[in-house]
Biopython code that builds the backbone (N, CA, C, O; Angstrom):
import numpy as np
from Bio.PDB.StructureBuilder import StructureBuilder

atoms = [
    (1, "MET", "N", (-124.915, -0.957, 139.667)),
    (1, "MET", "CA", (-124.326, 0.367, 139.608)),
    (1, "MET", "C", (-125.469, 1.385, 139.553)),
    (1, "MET", "O", (-126.430, 1.225, 138.800)),
    (2, "ASP", "N", (-125.341, 2.427, 140.362)),
    (2, "ASP", "CA", (-126.417, 3.418, 140.415)),
    (2, "ASP", "C", (-126.356, 4.367, 139.208)),
    (2, "ASP", "O", (-125.367, 4.402, 138.476)),
    (3, "THR", "N", (-127.418, 5.116, 139.025)),
    (3, "THR", "CA", (-127.555, 6.012, 137.875)),
    (3, "THR", "C", (-126.485, 7.095, 137.862)),
    (3, "THR", "O", (-125.964, 7.434, 136.799)),
    (4, "THR", "N", (-126.150, 7.645, 139.030)),
    (4, "THR", "CA", (-125.129, 8.700, 139.106)),
    (4, "THR", "C", (-123.776, 8.176, 138.657)),
    (4, "THR", "O", (-123.076, 8.837, 137.890)),
    (5, "THR", "N", (-123.403, 6.996, 139.129)),
    (5, "THR", "CA", (-122.126, 6.408, 138.743)),
    (5, "THR", "C", (-122.104, 6.123, 137.248)),
    (5, "THR", "O", (-121.120, 6.414, 136.568)),
    (6, "ARG", "N", (-123.182, 5.560, 136.746)),
    (6, "ARG", "CA", (-123.270, 5.244, 135.311)),
    (6, "ARG", "C", (-123.146, 6.514, 134.476)),
    (6, "ARG", "O", (-122.466, 6.515, 133.450)),
    (7, "SER", "N", (-123.798, 7.596, 134.904)),
    (7, "SER", "CA", (-123.730, 8.871, 134.179)),
    (7, "SER", "C", (-122.321, 9.452, 134.203)),
    (7, "SER", "O", (-121.838, 9.970, 133.196)),
    (8, "ALA", "N", (-121.660, 9.364, 135.363)),
    (8, "ALA", "CA", (-120.293, 9.889, 135.468)),
    (8, "ALA", "C", (-119.341, 9.110, 134.573)),
    (8, "ALA", "O", (-118.481, 9.705, 133.923)),
    (9, "LEU", "N", (-119.480, 7.801, 134.530)),
    (9, "LEU", "CA", (-118.619, 6.988, 133.662)),
    (9, "LEU", "C", (-118.860, 7.320, 132.192)),
    (9, "LEU", "O", (-117.917, 7.395, 131.404)),
    (10, "ARG", "N", (-120.109, 7.515, 131.833)),
    (10, "ARG", "CA", (-120.450, 7.858, 130.449)),
    (10, "ARG", "C", (-119.904, 9.240, 130.087)),
    (10, "ARG", "O", (-119.363, 9.427, 128.998)),
    (11, "ALA", "N", (-120.044, 10.208, 130.997)),
    (11, "ALA", "CA", (-119.589, 11.579, 130.725)),
    (11, "ALA", "C", (-118.076, 11.658, 130.537)),
    (11, "ALA", "O", (-117.588, 12.498, 129.780)),
    (12, "THR", "N", (-117.341, 10.800, 131.212)),
    (12, "THR", "CA", (-115.876, 10.826, 131.096)),
    (12, "THR", "C", (-115.340, 9.885, 130.023)),
    (12, "THR", "O", (-114.152, 9.914, 129.702)),
    (13, "GLY", "N", (-116.208, 9.060, 129.476)),
    (13, "GLY", "CA", (-115.774, 8.095, 128.474)),
    (13, "GLY", "C", (-115.199, 6.826, 129.081)),
    (13, "GLY", "O", (-114.766, 5.928, 128.359)),
    (14, "LEU", "N", (-115.192, 6.750, 130.399)),
    (14, "LEU", "CA", (-114.641, 5.567, 131.054)),
    (14, "LEU", "C", (-115.507, 4.332, 130.838)),
    (14, "LEU", "O", (-115.009, 3.208, 130.903)),
    (15, "ASP", "N", (-116.785, 4.528, 130.585)),
    (15, "ASP", "CA", (-117.651, 3.370, 130.343)),
    (15, "ASP", "C", (-117.149, 2.566, 129.146)),
    (15, "ASP", "O", (-117.137, 1.336, 129.190)),
    (16, "ARG", "N", (-116.732, 3.252, 128.072)),
    (16, "ARG", "CA", (-116.226, 2.558, 126.883)),
    (16, "ARG", "C", (-114.903, 1.854, 127.171)),
    (16, "ARG", "O", (-114.690, 0.722, 126.738)),
    (17, "ALA", "N", (-114.021, 2.526, 127.899)),
    (17, "ALA", "CA", (-112.730, 1.913, 128.244)),
    (17, "ALA", "C", (-112.940, 0.678, 129.112)),
    (17, "ALA", "O", (-112.264, -0.336, 128.933)),
    (18, "MET", "N", (-113.878, 0.765, 130.055)),
    (18, "MET", "CA", (-114.120, -0.350, 130.959)),
    (18, "MET", "C", (-114.775, -1.532, 130.246)),
    (18, "MET", "O", (-114.647, -2.672, 130.692)),
    (19, "GLN", "N", (-115.467, -1.271, 129.155)),
    (19, "GLN", "CA", (-116.062, -2.363, 128.381)),
    (19, "GLN", "C", (-114.983, -3.117, 127.607)),
    (19, "GLN", "O", (-115.113, -4.320, 127.379)),
    (20, "ARG", "N", (-113.937, -2.431, 127.209)),
    (20, "ARG", "CA", (-112.869, -3.047, 126.414)),
    (20, "ARG", "C", (-111.933, -3.907, 127.240)),
    (20, "ARG", "O", (-111.457, -4.939, 126.767)),
    (21, "CYS", "N", (-111.662, -3.489, 128.477)),
    (21, "CYS", "CA", (-110.627, -4.168, 129.253)),
    (21, "CYS", "C", (-110.844, -3.916, 130.738)),
    (21, "CYS", "O", (-111.385, -2.883, 131.132)),
    (22, "ASP", "N", (-110.420, -4.865, 131.551)),
    (22, "ASP", "CA", (-110.480, -4.666, 132.999)),
    (22, "ASP", "C", (-109.086, -4.780, 133.621)),
    (22, "ASP", "O", (-108.946, -5.074, 134.808)),
    (23, "GLY", "N", (-108.074, -4.545, 132.812)),
    (23, "GLY", "CA", (-106.705, -4.596, 133.294)),
    (23, "GLY", "C", (-106.126, -5.993, 133.200)),
    (23, "GLY", "O", (-106.758, -6.904, 132.666)),
    (24, "HIS", "N", (-104.917, -6.156, 133.725)),
    (24, "HIS", "CA", (-104.230, -7.443, 133.707)),
    (24, "HIS", "C", (-103.292, -7.507, 134.897)),
    (24, "HIS", "O", (-102.661, -6.505, 135.233)),
    (25, "PRO", "N", (-103.184, -8.669, 135.547)),
    (25, "PRO", "CA", (-102.324, -8.777, 136.727)),
    (25, "PRO", "C", (-100.846, -8.454, 136.481)),
    (25, "PRO", "O", (-100.109, -8.182, 137.428)),
    (26, "SER", "N", (-100.417, -8.482, 135.238)),
    (26, "SER", "CA", (-99.018, -8.140, 134.948)),
    (26, "SER", "C", (-98.773, -6.631, 134.982)),
    (26, "SER", "O", (-97.627, -6.184, 134.918)),
    (27, "ILE", "N", (-99.843, -5.852, 135.081)),
    (27, "ILE", "CA", (-99.726, -4.392, 135.115)),
    (27, "ILE", "C", (-99.837, -3.928, 136.565)),
    (27, "ILE", "O", (-100.820, -4.218, 137.247)),
    (28, "GLY", "N", (-98.824, -3.208, 137.024)),
    (28, "GLY", "CA", (-98.844, -2.646, 138.371)),
    (28, "GLY", "C", (-99.107, -1.155, 138.306)),
    (28, "GLY", "O", (-98.542, -0.450, 137.469)),
    (29, "ILE", "N", (-99.963, -0.679, 139.187)),
    (29, "ILE", "CA", (-100.285, 0.745, 139.251)),
    (29, "ILE", "C", (-99.807, 1.257, 140.601)),
    (29, "ILE", "O", (-100.242, 0.774, 141.647)),
    (30, "GLY", "N", (-98.912, 2.235, 140.574)),
    (30, "GLY", "CA", (-98.384, 2.793, 141.804)),
    (30, "GLY", "C", (-99.284, 3.871, 142.375)),
    (30, "GLY", "O", (-99.775, 4.739, 141.653)),
    (31, "ILE", "N", (-99.490, 3.805, 143.671)),
    (31, "ILE", "CA", (-100.258, 4.835, 144.381)),
    (31, "ILE", "C", (-99.358, 5.406, 145.466)),
    (31, "ILE", "O", (-99.013, 4.716, 146.426)),
    (32, "LEU", "N", (-98.981, 6.667, 145.310)),
    (32, "LEU", "CA", (-98.220, 7.390, 146.329)),
    (32, "LEU", "C", (-99.214, 8.298, 147.026)),
    (32, "LEU", "O", (-99.531, 9.377, 146.525)),
    (33, "ASP", "N", (-99.704, 7.873, 148.167)),
    (33, "ASP", "CA", (-100.784, 8.571, 148.866)),
    (33, "ASP", "C", (-100.715, 8.134, 150.316)),
    (33, "ASP", "O", (-99.623, 7.913, 150.840)),
    (34, "GLY", "N", (-101.848, 8.005, 150.970)),
    (34, "GLY", "CA", (-101.896, 7.502, 152.330)),
    (34, "GLY", "C", (-102.017, 5.994, 152.321)),
    (34, "GLY", "O", (-101.962, 5.370, 151.261)),
    (35, "PRO", "N", (-102.182, 5.398, 153.504)),
    (35, "PRO", "CA", (-102.409, 3.955, 153.568)),
    (35, "PRO", "C", (-103.780, 3.616, 152.983)),
    (35, "PRO", "O", (-104.700, 4.431, 153.044)),
    (36, "VAL", "N", (-103.916, 2.431, 152.426)),
    (36, "VAL", "CA", (-105.189, 1.981, 151.870)),
    (36, "VAL", "C", (-105.855, 1.061, 152.887)),
    (36, "VAL", "O", (-105.243, 0.103, 153.360)),
    (37, "ALA", "N", (-107.097, 1.351, 153.218)),
    (37, "ALA", "CA", (-107.835, 0.580, 154.225)),
    (37, "ALA", "C", (-108.341, -0.741, 153.662)),
    (37, "ALA", "O", (-108.487, -0.919, 152.453)),
    (38, "ALA", "N", (-108.602, -1.654, 154.582)),
    (38, "ALA", "CA", (-109.242, -2.910, 154.203)),
    (38, "ALA", "C", (-110.642, -2.594, 153.678)),
    (38, "ALA", "O", (-111.388, -1.839, 154.303)),
    (39, "HIS", "N", (-110.992, -3.166, 152.543)),
    (39, "HIS", "CA", (-112.311, -2.945, 151.952)),
    (39, "HIS", "C", (-112.641, -4.160, 151.090)),
    (39, "HIS", "O", (-111.789, -4.620, 150.331)),
    (40, "PRO", "N", (-113.858, -4.687, 151.192)),
    (40, "PRO", "CA", (-114.201, -5.893, 150.424)),
    (40, "PRO", "C", (-114.057, -5.718, 148.913)),
    (40, "PRO", "O", (-113.792, -6.692, 148.209)),
    (41, "ALA", "N", (-114.223, -4.518, 148.411)),
    (41, "ALA", "CA", (-114.104, -4.296, 146.967)),
    (41, "ALA", "C", (-112.655, -4.340, 146.496)),
    (41, "ALA", "O", (-112.393, -4.462, 145.299)),
    (42, "LEU", "N", (-111.711, -4.242, 147.434)),
    (42, "LEU", "CA", (-110.290, -4.248, 147.069)),
    (42, "LEU", "C", (-109.612, -5.581, 147.345)),
    (42, "LEU", "O", (-108.502, -5.816, 146.867)),
    (43, "GLY", "N", (-110.252, -6.452, 148.101)),
    (43, "GLY", "CA", (-109.657, -7.745, 148.413)),
    (43, "GLY", "C", (-108.410, -7.608, 149.272)),
    (43, "GLY", "O", (-108.069, -6.503, 149.694)),
    (44, "ASP", "N", (-107.737, -8.700, 149.533)),
    (44, "ASP", "CA", (-106.476, -8.750, 150.267)),
    (44, "ASP", "C", (-106.504, -7.928, 151.555)),
    (44, "ASP", "O", (-105.627, -7.087, 151.753)),
    (45, "PRO", "N", (-107.483, -8.144, 152.439)),
    (45, "PRO", "CA", (-107.589, -7.309, 153.640)),
    (45, "PRO", "C", (-106.429, -7.460, 154.605)),
    (45, "PRO", "O", (-106.212, -6.574, 155.431)),
    (46, "GLY", "N", (-105.680, -8.539, 154.533)),
    (46, "GLY", "CA", (-104.580, -8.743, 155.465)),
    (46, "GLY", "C", (-103.460, -7.736, 155.326)),
    (46, "GLY", "O", (-102.733, -7.501, 156.291)),
    (47, "ARG", "N", (-103.295, -7.140, 154.178)),
    (47, "ARG", "CA", (-102.206, -6.199, 153.956)),
    (47, "ARG", "C", (-102.683, -4.763, 153.881)),
    (47, "ARG", "O", (-101.963, -3.903, 153.374)),
    (48, "ARG", "N", (-103.855, -4.490, 154.365)),
    (48, "ARG", "CA", (-104.407, -3.143, 154.304)),
    (48, "ARG", "C", (-104.416, -2.494, 155.677)),
    (48, "ARG", "O", (-104.390, -3.179, 156.700)),
    (49, "SER", "N", (-104.451, -1.184, 155.692)),
    (49, "SER", "CA", (-104.488, -0.413, 156.932)),
    (49, "SER", "C", (-105.819, -0.616, 157.636)),
    (49, "SER", "O", (-106.852, -0.814, 156.996)),
    (50, "GLN", "N", (-105.780, -0.564, 158.951)),
    (50, "GLN", "CA", (-107.002, -0.666, 159.741)),
    (50, "GLN", "C", (-107.431, 0.703, 160.267)),
    (50, "GLN", "O", (-108.391, 0.791, 161.032)),
    (51, "THR", "N", (-106.738, 1.769, 159.873)),
    (51, "THR", "CA", (-107.074, 3.107, 160.347)),
    (51, "THR", "C", (-108.127, 3.748, 159.455)),
    (51, "THR", "O", (-108.407, 3.264, 158.358)),
    (52, "THR", "N", (-108.710, 4.852, 159.943)),
    (52, "THR", "CA", (-109.772, 5.512, 159.182)),
    (52, "THR", "C", (-109.593, 7.024, 159.139)),
    (52, "THR", "O", (-110.574, 7.754, 158.994)),
    (53, "GLY", "N", (-108.366, 7.503, 159.261)),
    (53, "GLY", "CA", (-108.115, 8.941, 159.220)),
    (53, "GLY", "C", (-108.189, 9.491, 157.808)),
    (53, "GLY", "O", (-108.431, 8.735, 156.868)),
    (54, "PRO", "N", (-107.983, 10.806, 157.634)),
    (54, "PRO", "CA", (-108.157, 11.451, 156.326)),
    (54, "PRO", "C", (-107.227, 10.934, 155.235)),
    (54, "PRO", "O", (-107.648, 10.810, 154.084)),
    (55, "ALA", "N", (-105.973, 10.629, 155.565)),
    (55, "ALA", "CA", (-105.053, 10.112, 154.539)),
    (55, "ALA", "C", (-105.502, 8.738, 154.066)),
    (55, "ALA", "O", (-105.442, 8.435, 152.875)),
    (56, "THR", "N", (-105.951, 7.909, 154.998)),
    (56, "THR", "CA", (-106.420, 6.569, 154.642)),
    (56, "THR", "C", (-107.707, 6.633, 153.836)),
    (56, "THR", "O", (-107.861, 5.899, 152.860)),
    (57, "VAL", "N", (-108.617, 7.487, 154.222)),
    (57, "VAL", "CA", (-109.878, 7.628, 153.485)),
    (57, "VAL", "C", (-109.605, 8.046, 152.043)),
    (57, "VAL", "O", (-110.179, 7.485, 151.109)),
    (58, "HIS", "N", (-108.723, 9.035, 151.865)),
    (58, "HIS", "CA", (-108.420, 9.502, 150.509)),
    (58, "HIS", "C", (-107.740, 8.422, 149.687)),
    (58, "HIS", "O", (-108.133, 8.171, 148.548)),
    (59, "ALA", "N", (-106.729, 7.785, 150.246)),
    (59, "ALA", "CA", (-105.996, 6.752, 149.499)),
    (59, "ALA", "C", (-106.893, 5.573, 149.154)),
    (59, "ALA", "O", (-106.762, 4.993, 148.076)),
    (60, "THR", "N", (-107.802, 5.211, 150.049)),
    (60, "THR", "CA", (-108.721, 4.105, 149.783)),
    (60, "THR", "C", (-109.689, 4.477, 148.653)),
    (60, "THR", "O", (-110.039, 3.629, 147.831)),
    (61, "MET", "N", (-110.117, 5.734, 148.612)),
    (61, "MET", "CA", (-110.982, 6.193, 147.527)),
    (61, "MET", "C", (-110.235, 6.113, 146.182)),
    (61, "MET", "O", (-110.798, 5.659, 145.186)),
    (62, "VAL", "N", (-108.991, 6.546, 146.161)),
    (62, "VAL", "CA", (-108.189, 6.488, 144.934)),
    (62, "VAL", "C", (-108.001, 5.034, 144.503)),
    (62, "VAL", "O", (-108.178, 4.704, 143.330)),
    (63, "ALA", "N", (-107.643, 4.167, 145.449)),
    (63, "ALA", "CA", (-107.458, 2.744, 145.133)),
    (63, "ALA", "C", (-108.744, 2.135, 144.596)),
    (63, "ALA", "O", (-108.712, 1.339, 143.657)),
    (64, "GLY", "N", (-109.876, 2.506, 145.188)),
    (64, "GLY", "CA", (-111.159, 1.991, 144.717)),
    (64, "GLY", "C", (-111.498, 2.441, 143.310)),
    (64, "GLY", "O", (-112.006, 1.658, 142.508)),
    (65, "ALA", "N", (-111.219, 3.700, 143.006)),
    (65, "ALA", "CA", (-111.484, 4.209, 141.650)),
    (65, "ALA", "C", (-110.679, 3.427, 140.618)),
    (65, "ALA", "O", (-111.128, 3.229, 139.488)),
    (66, "LEU", "N", (-109.508, 2.993, 141.007)),
    (66, "LEU", "CA", (-108.658, 2.239, 140.088)),
    (66, "LEU", "C", (-108.979, 0.748, 140.069)),
    (66, "LEU", "O", (-109.083, 0.150, 138.998)),
    (67, "ALA", "N", (-109.137, 0.144, 141.246)),
    (67, "ALA", "CA", (-109.114, -1.315, 141.286)),
    (67, "ALA", "C", (-110.257, -1.994, 142.017)),
    (67, "ALA", "O", (-110.173, -3.197, 142.261)),
    (68, "ALA", "N", (-111.320, -1.289, 142.379)),
    (68, "ALA", "CA", (-112.447, -1.962, 143.031)),
    (68, "ALA", "C", (-113.062, -2.969, 142.073)),
    (68, "ALA", "O", (-113.126, -2.737, 140.866)),
    (69, "THR", "N", (-113.509, -4.077, 142.618)),
    (69, "THR", "CA", (-114.137, -5.079, 141.772)),
    (69, "THR", "C", (-115.390, -4.497, 141.118)),
    (69, "THR", "O", (-116.037, -3.610, 141.675)),
    (70, "ARG", "N", (-115.709, -4.983, 139.980)),
    (70, "ARG", "CA", (-116.810, -4.410, 139.202)),
    (70, "ARG", "C", (-118.180, -4.696, 139.791)),
    (70, "ARG", "O", (-119.147, -4.055, 139.380)),
    (71, "GLY", "N", (-118.314, -5.614, 140.722)),
    (71, "GLY", "CA", (-119.610, -5.932, 141.292)),
    (71, "GLY", "C", (-120.040, -4.989, 142.400)),
    (71, "GLY", "O", (-121.156, -5.112, 142.903)),
    (72, "HIS", "N", (-119.195, -4.055, 142.793)),
    (72, "HIS", "CA", (-119.533, -3.114, 143.862)),
    (72, "HIS", "C", (-120.139, -1.841, 143.274)),
    (72, "HIS", "O", (-120.114, -1.641, 142.059)),
    (73, "GLY", "N", (-120.679, -0.986, 144.133)),
    (73, "GLY", "CA", (-121.384, 0.212, 143.703)),
    (73, "GLY", "C", (-120.571, 1.155, 142.843)),
    (73, "GLY", "O", (-121.104, 1.731, 141.895)),
    (74, "ALA", "N", (-119.295, 1.327, 143.148)),
    (74, "ALA", "CA", (-118.417, 2.191, 142.351)),
    (74, "ALA", "C", (-117.325, 1.310, 141.766)),
    (74, "ALA", "O", (-116.316, 1.064, 142.426)),
    (75, "PRO", "N", (-117.505, 0.835, 140.551)),
    (75, "PRO", "CA", (-116.559, -0.105, 139.966)),
    (75, "PRO", "C", (-115.219, 0.546, 139.636)),
    (75, "PRO", "O", (-115.159, 1.718, 139.266)),
    (76, "GLY", "N", (-114.148, -0.229, 139.777)),
    (76, "GLY", "CA", (-112.819, 0.258, 139.441)),
    (76, "GLY", "C", (-112.586, 0.248, 137.942)),
    (76, "GLY", "O", (-113.208, -0.519, 137.206)),
    (77, "ILE", "N", (-111.692, 1.100, 137.507)),
    (77, "ILE", "CA", (-111.351, 1.194, 136.088)),
    (77, "ILE", "C", (-110.606, -0.052, 135.623)),
    (77, "ILE", "O", (-110.848, -0.547, 134.523)),
    (78, "CYS", "N", (-109.704, -0.557, 136.454)),
    (78, "CYS", "CA", (-108.882, -1.703, 136.047)),
    (78, "CYS", "C", (-108.694, -2.667, 137.226)),
    (78, "CYS", "O", (-107.598, -2.758, 137.779)),
    (79, "PRO", "N", (-109.750, -3.384, 137.611)),
    (79, "PRO", "CA", (-109.702, -4.212, 138.811)),
    (79, "PRO", "C", (-108.738, -5.389, 138.766)),
    (79, "PRO", "O", (-108.381, -5.916, 139.819)),
    (80, "ARG", "N", (-108.313, -5.813, 137.604)),
    (80, "ARG", "CA", (-107.387, -6.945, 137.534)),
    (80, "ARG", "C", (-105.927, -6.512, 137.654)),
    (80, "ARG", "O", (-105.046, -7.359, 137.802)),
    (81, "CYS", "N", (-105.660, -5.213, 137.593)),
    (81, "CYS", "CA", (-104.282, -4.735, 137.747)),
    (81, "CYS", "C", (-103.866, -4.833, 139.216)),
    (81, "CYS", "O", (-104.708, -4.819, 140.114)),
    (82, "ARG", "N", (-102.570, -4.932, 139.441)),
    (82, "ARG", "CA", (-102.033, -4.963, 140.800)),
    (82, "ARG", "C", (-101.821, -3.542, 141.293)),
    (82, "ARG", "O", (-101.325, -2.690, 140.555)),
    (83, "LEU", "N", (-102.195, -3.286, 142.537)),
    (83, "LEU", "CA", (-101.911, -1.992, 143.153)),
    (83, "LEU", "C", (-100.593, -2.092, 143.907)),
    (83, "LEU", "O", (-100.355, -3.051, 144.641)),
    (84, "ILE", "N", (-99.758, -1.111, 143.720)),
    (84, "ILE", "CA", (-98.500, -1.007, 144.456)),
    (84, "ILE", "C", (-98.628, 0.255, 145.303)),
    (84, "ILE", "O", (-98.413, 1.364, 144.814)),
    (85, "VAL", "N", (-98.975, 0.079, 146.557)),
    (85, "VAL", "CA", (-99.280, 1.197, 147.447)),
    (85, "VAL", "C", (-98.048, 1.544, 148.266)),
    (85, "VAL", "O", (-97.487, 0.693, 148.957)),
    (86, "ARG", "N", (-97.636, 2.793, 148.182)),
    (86, "ARG", "CA", (-96.529, 3.305, 148.984)),
    (86, "ARG", "C", (-97.025, 4.539, 149.718)),
    (86, "ARG", "O", (-97.013, 5.636, 149.160)),
    (87, "PRO", "N", (-97.467, 4.373, 150.974)),
    (87, "PRO", "CA", (-97.975, 5.519, 151.731)),
    (87, "PRO", "C", (-96.881, 6.552, 151.987)),
    (87, "PRO", "O", (-95.816, 6.225, 152.511)),
    (88, "ILE", "N", (-97.147, 7.780, 151.618)),
    (88, "ILE", "CA", (-96.228, 8.885, 151.919)),
    (88, "ILE", "C", (-96.900, 9.907, 152.824)),
    (88, "ILE", "O", (-96.241, 10.820, 153.322)),
    (89, "PHE", "N", (-98.196, 9.765, 153.043)),
    (89, "PHE", "CA", (-98.945, 10.628, 153.961)),
    (89, "PHE", "C", (-99.506, 9.754, 155.070)),
    (89, "PHE", "O", (-99.856, 8.595, 154.847)),
    (90, "ARG", "N", (-99.588, 10.318, 156.259)),
    (90, "ARG", "CA", (-100.133, 9.581, 157.391)),
    (90, "ARG", "C", (-101.344, 10.311, 157.947)),
    (90, "ARG", "O", (-101.524, 11.510, 157.732)),
    (91, "ASP", "N", (-102.158, 9.574, 158.656)),
    (91, "ASP", "CA", (-103.388, 10.149, 159.200)),
    (91, "ASP", "C", (-103.145, 11.207, 160.261)),
    (91, "ASP", "O", (-104.039, 12.004, 160.546)),
    (92, "ASP", "N", (-101.959, 11.235, 160.850)),
    (92, "ASP", "CA", (-101.661, 12.255, 161.862)),
    (92, "ASP", "C", (-101.157, 13.551, 161.239)),
    (92, "ASP", "O", (-100.773, 14.475, 161.955)),
    (93, "GLY", "N", (-101.155, 13.624, 159.896)),
    (93, "GLY", "CA", (-100.730, 14.843, 159.209)),
    (93, "GLY", "C", (-99.245, 14.892, 158.929)),
    (93, "GLY", "O", (-98.781, 15.802, 158.242)),
    (94, "SER", "N", (-98.489, 13.940, 159.439)),
    (94, "SER", "CA", (-97.052, 13.935, 159.175)),
    (94, "SER", "C", (-96.767, 13.140, 157.907)),
    (94, "SER", "O", (-97.673, 12.577, 157.294)),
    (95, "GLY", "N", (-95.521, 13.105, 157.532)),
    (95, "GLY", "CA", (-95.153, 12.367, 156.336)),
    (95, "GLY", "C", (-94.600, 13.244, 155.234)),
    (95, "GLY", "O", (-94.209, 12.748, 154.177)),
    (96, "ARG", "N", (-94.565, 14.570, 155.477)),
    (96, "ARG", "CA", (-93.993, 15.489, 154.485)),
    (96, "ARG", "C", (-93.113, 16.494, 155.220)),
    (96, "ARG", "O", (-93.379, 16.854, 156.367)),
    (97, "ASP", "N", (-92.078, 16.930, 154.549)),
    (97, "ASP", "CA", (-91.310, 18.025, 155.113)),
    (97, "ASP", "C", (-91.781, 19.317, 154.447)),
    (97, "ASP", "O", (-92.719, 19.276, 153.651)),
    (98, "GLY", "N", (-91.173, 20.444, 154.741)),
    (98, "GLY", "CA", (-91.637, 21.724, 154.215)),
    (98, "GLY", "C", (-91.598, 21.821, 152.702)),
    (98, "GLY", "O", (-92.306, 22.646, 152.124)),
    (99, "SER", "N", (-90.795, 21.005, 152.049)),
    (99, "SER", "CA", (-90.681, 21.069, 150.590)),
    (99, "SER", "C", (-91.786, 20.289, 149.892)),
    (99, "SER", "O", (-91.915, 20.362, 148.670)),
    (100, "GLY", "N", (-92.579, 19.549, 150.645)),
    (100, "GLY", "CA", (-93.603, 18.704, 150.024)),
    (100, "GLY", "C", (-93.087, 17.319, 149.706)),
    (100, "GLY", "O", (-93.841, 16.468, 149.235)),
    (101, "ARG", "N", (-91.792, 17.077, 149.960)),
    (101, "ARG", "CA", (-91.228, 15.739, 149.720)),
    (101, "ARG", "C", (-91.509, 14.844, 150.911)),
    (101, "ARG", "O", (-91.540, 15.319, 152.046)),
    (102, "PRO", "N", (-91.716, 13.542, 150.670)),
    (102, "PRO", "CA", (-91.911, 12.634, 151.795)),
    (102, "PRO", "C", (-90.654, 12.561, 152.650)),
    (102, "PRO", "O", (-89.543, 12.714, 152.142)),
    (103, "ARG", "N", (-90.823, 12.333, 153.914)),
    (103, "ARG", "CA", (-89.671, 12.162, 154.813)),
    (103, "ARG", "C", (-89.119, 10.781, 154.688)),
    (103, "ARG", "O", (-88.147, 10.441, 155.363)),
]
sb = StructureBuilder()
sb.init_structure("model")
sb.init_model(0)
sb.init_chain("A")
sb.init_seg("    ")
for serial, (resi, resn, name, xyz) in enumerate(atoms, 1):
    if name == "N":
        sb.init_residue(resn, " ", resi, " ")
    sb.init_atom(name, np.array(xyz, "f"), 0.0, 1.0, " ", f" {name:<3s}", serial, name[0])
structure = sb.get_structure()
């Protein structure tokens, strides 16, 4: 882990939380965002998006912050928890109506 990441975790107090626990597979974390891309830090590449548009980039960053394995450069807060990804935004900018609700 690089110095910047270590400093950010310390400044937010996440370093202490991450030392206590790394989550549990019985805990599911819902992500309502874009599709999550295949990434080695997230595992399970068969069920991940192969696109690289803005919605996918953002959702993959969020998923990584939560569940990336601890051996990668930006470790996840709770890598043993299950991610439940429900894309409501798409890379083509669609996926919302004027009210902000998903279609």
